[in-house]
C-alpha positions as CSV (number, residue, x, y, z in Angstrom):
1,M,66.5,-7.2,181.3
2,S,69.0,-5.5,179.3
3,A,72.3,-7.8,178.7
4,V,75.8,-5.6,179.8
5,T,77.4,-5.6,176.5
6,N,80.8,-3.7,178.3
7,G,82.6,-4.1,181.5
8,A,85.7,-4.2,183.4
9,T,87.5,-6.0,186.3
10,I,89.5,-4.6,188.3
11,P,91.7,-6.4,190.6
12,I,91.6,-5.7,194.6
13,F,95.2,-6.0,196.0
14,P,96.2,-6.2,199.5
15,C,99.1,-4.6,200.7
16,S,100.6,-3.3,204.1
17,S,101.3,0.4,203.5
18,I,99.1,2.5,201.6
19,D,101.5,5.1,200.8
20,E,104.1,3.0,199.8
21,Q,101.7,1.2,197.2
22,L,101.1,4.9,196.0
23,D,104.2,5.8,195.7
24,F,105.1,3.5,193.7
25,Y,102.6,3.6,191.2
26,Q,102.6,7.2,191.2
27,A,106.5,6.8,190.1
28,L,105.4,4.0,187.4
29,G,102.9,6.8,186.2
30,F,99.7,5.7,187.4
31,E,97.1,8.5,188.8
32,I,95.4,8.7,191.9
33,T,91.7,8.5,191.4
34,Y,90.4,7.3,195.3
35,R,91.9,7.3,198.9
36,Q,89.9,6.9,202.0
37,A,90.7,6.8,205.6
38,K,88.1,5.6,207.3
39,P,86.5,3.3,208.2
40,N,89.1,1.0,206.3
41,L,92.1,2.4,204.6
42,Y,91.5,1.8,200.8
43,A,92.9,4.0,197.9
44,C,92.7,3.4,193.6
45,V,95.3,4.1,190.8
46,R,94.6,4.2,186.9
47,H,96.7,4.4,184.6
48,R,96.0,3.6,180.3
49,I,96.7,0.1,180.5
50,A,94.6,-0.7,183.9
51,E,92.8,0.5,187.1
52,L,93.7,-1.3,190.6
53,H,92.6,-0.8,194.0
54,F,94.4,-1.7,197.4
55,F,93.3,-2.7,200.8
56,V,95.4,-3.0,203.6
57,L,96.2,-6.1,205.1
58,K,98.3,-6.2,208.5
59,K,99.4,-9.6,208.3
60,L,100.6,-9.9,204.7
61,D,103.9,-10.9,203.8
62,P,104.8,-9.5,200.6
63,A,107.6,-12.3,199.8
64,N,105.4,-15.4,200.2
65,S,101.9,-13.3,198.1
66,Y,99.9,-15.2,196.0
67,S,98.3,-12.0,194.6
68,M,98.6,-11.5,190.6
69,C,96.6,-10.4,187.5
70,Y,97.3,-10.6,183.9
71,I,97.1,-7.2,181.9
72,S,96.8,-7.8,178.1
73,V,97.6,-4.9,175.9
74,P,98.3,-3.8,172.0
75,D,101.6,-2.4,172.8
76,V,103.7,-4.3,175.3
77,D,107.0,-2.4,173.9
78,A,105.8,0.6,174.7
79,V,104.5,0.2,178.2
80,Y,107.2,-1.3,179.3
81,K,110.1,1.1,178.0
82,E,107.0,4.0,179.4
83,L,106.9,2.1,183.1
84,C,110.7,1.5,183.1
85,G,111.4,5.5,182.0
86,N,109.0,6.4,184.8
87,L,111.1,4.2,187.2
88,K,114.3,5.3,186.4
89,R,113.0,9.2,186.5
90,T,111.7,8.5,190.4
91,Y,114.7,5.8,191.6
92,N,117.7,6.1,189.1
93,R,117.3,2.7,188.1
94,V,115.3,0.1,187.3
95,P,114.5,-2.2,190.1
96,S,115.0,-5.9,189.0
97,K,115.7,-7.8,192.6
98,G,113.9,-7.8,195.6
99,L,110.7,-6.1,196.0
100,P,109.2,-4.1,194.0
101,R,111.3,-5.2,190.7
102,I,110.4,-5.8,187.1
103,T,111.4,-8.5,184.9
104,K,112.8,-8.1,181.4
105,L,110.5,-8.4,178.5
106,N,110.3,-11.7,177.3
107,N,108.4,-14.1,174.4
108,L,106.8,-17.3,175.4
109,A,105.1,-19.5,173.7
110,E,101.6,-17.7,174.0
111,D,102.5,-13.9,174.2
112,R,105.4,-11.5,174.7
113,R,105.9,-10.6,178.5
114,F,107.2,-9.1,181.4
115,N,106.3,-9.4,185.2
116,L,105.7,-6.1,187.4
117,I,105.9,-6.7,190.9
118,D,104.8,-4.1,193.4
119,P,105.8,-3.4,197.3
120,A,103.6,-5.4,198.2
121,G,104.1,-8.5,196.3
122,N,101.2,-8.4,193.9
123,R,102.1,-9.8,190.6
124,L,100.9,-7.9,187.6
125,L,101.5,-10.1,184.4
126,I,101.4,-7.8,181.4
127,G,101.3,-9.3,177.9
128,Q,100.6,-9.1,174.3
129,K,99.2,-12.3,172.8
130,H,101.1,-12.6,169.3
131,T,100.0,-12.4,165.8
132,I,98.4,-15.9,164.7
133,V,100.7,-17.7,161.9
134,E,99.3,-20.2,159.9
135,P,101.8,-22.9,160.2
136,A,104.0,-24.1,157.6
137,A,102.4,-26.9,154.9
138,H,104.8,-30.5,156.3
139,D,104.6,-34.0,155.9
140,S,102.5,-35.1,158.8
141,S,103.9,-38.4,158.9
142,V,107.7,-36.9,160.2
143,V,107.9,-36.0,163.6
144,I,111.2,-34.6,165.6
145,P,110.3,-35.3,169.2
146,P,112.2,-32.2,171.4
147,S,115.4,-33.2,173.4
148,R,115.4,-33.5,176.7
149,F,117.9,-30.6,176.6
150,A,115.0,-28.4,174.3
151,N,112.5,-29.4,177.0
152,A,114.5,-28.2,179.9
153,F,115.5,-25.1,178.3
154,E,111.6,-24.5,177.5
155,T,111.2,-25.0,181.1
156,A,113.7,-23.0,182.7
157,Y,112.5,-20.3,180.1
158,R,109.3,-20.3,181.5
159,L,110.2,-20.7,185.3
160,A,112.6,-17.6,184.9
161,Y,110.4,-15.6,183.2
162,A,106.9,-16.4,183.1
163,K,107.1,-17.8,187.2
164,D,109.7,-15.4,188.1
165,A,111.5,-18.4,189.7
166,P,114.9,-18.2,189.4
167,S,116.2,-20.9,192.0
168,D,114.4,-23.4,189.9
169,A,115.0,-22.7,186.6
170,A,119.1,-22.6,187.6
171,K,118.1,-26.7,189.3
172,V,116.6,-27.7,185.9
173,L,119.4,-25.8,183.8
174,D,122.2,-27.6,185.8
175,L,120.8,-30.6,186.0
176,V,120.3,-31.4,181.9
177,F,124.5,-29.6,181.8
178,S,125.3,-32.0,184.2
179,K,124.2,-35.0,181.9
180,N,126.2,-33.7,178.9
181,E,122.7,-33.7,176.5
182,A,123.4,-33.4,172.5
183,A,122.0,-30.0,171.4
184,A,122.7,-27.6,168.6
185,S,125.1,-25.0,169.1
186,I,122.1,-22.5,168.6
187,L,120.2,-24.0,171.7
188,K,123.3,-24.4,174.2
189,Y,124.0,-20.5,173.3
190,K,120.4,-19.8,174.4
191,A,120.8,-21.6,177.1
192,F,124.2,-20.7,178.3
193,V,122.5,-17.2,177.9
194,L,119.7,-18.3,180.0
195,R,121.9,-19.4,182.8
196,A,123.6,-15.9,183.0
197,D,120.6,-14.1,183.3
198,I,119.5,-16.4,185.9
199,A,122.8,-16.2,188.0
200,S,123.3,-12.4,187.0
201,S,119.7,-12.0,188.9
202,M,120.6,-14.2,192.2
203,D,123.5,-12.1,192.2
204,E,126.3,-15.2,191.5
205,I,128.4,-12.7,189.5
206,E,131.1,-15.6,189.2
207,L,128.8,-18.2,187.9
208,M,127.3,-15.6,185.5
209,R,130.9,-14.5,184.0
210,S,131.3,-18.3,183.5
211,F,128.4,-18.8,181.2
212,I,129.1,-15.6,179.6
213,Q,132.0,-17.1,178.3
214,Q,131.0,-20.9,177.4
215,A,128.0,-18.6,175.3
216,D,130.8,-17.0,173.3
217,H,133.2,-20.0,172.8
218,L,130.3,-21.1,170.9
219,S,130.1,-20.8,167.0
220,L,127.3,-19.7,165.3
221,T,126.0,-19.3,161.4
222,G,124.7,-16.1,160.2
223,P,120.7,-17.1,160.4
224,E,121.9,-19.0,163.6
225,L,123.0,-15.6,164.9
226,E,119.8,-14.2,163.6
227,E,117.7,-16.0,165.4
228,A,119.3,-15.8,168.7
229,M,119.0,-12.6,168.5
230,E,116.9,-12.0,171.7
231,A,119.2,-13.9,173.5
232,T,122.7,-11.9,172.3
233,E,121.0,-8.4,173.6
234,R,120.4,-10.2,176.8
235,L,124.5,-11.4,176.5
236,N,125.4,-8.1,176.0
237,E,123.6,-6.6,178.7
238,L,125.0,-9.2,180.7
239,K,128.5,-8.1,179.6
240,S,127.6,-4.6,180.4
241,I,126.8,-5.3,183.9
242,L,130.3,-6.9,184.3
243,G,131.9,-3.6,183.1
């Protein structure tokens, strides 16, 4: 028997409406490759990044769906730009709240990714692995443990962007803020911007404004501003929301 050398994994997701699913994925830029009416409703769509199949589950609760898959791509920024552009042309906006929605691109420890949640609550985690960089030589006898503030920020960042759980992320940050933990200005800056972004996603506009002001009041050096470029870009996007 010859071994299989090539293969593909195709997610089969539940949905409550085949028409709603197909309309959304066509808006994203997927093409319909198959549709079945009998004996069961079933459909397939395809894009250069993935092929997806759908079946109808009448008792599906999209808000509590646990269906997900990870899609690895070599050009996540280009994919994100393409999908957002297609959505904007169809809906005149890029949906960022409720269902369906698409999250911002963010850098996590293992990859750069965004989440795409469809009308049925199915979650596509679309990411590009970071290029492996050899760590710089250092004195292994000197170990600087991360502060509680740093740990809280990393946890909140992952909850907000990888898990898409803004309310949980808010609780983590609010707790560490309440304890007045010591932290470098650049870390506080990133944390304030993250908390403002979380507030924006939860429609807490005045709270968002407050954390924007706190971020603006911090003074960062040139190198720190360069390191915090991603946070600064998001801060400017949040300011544009306020007008």
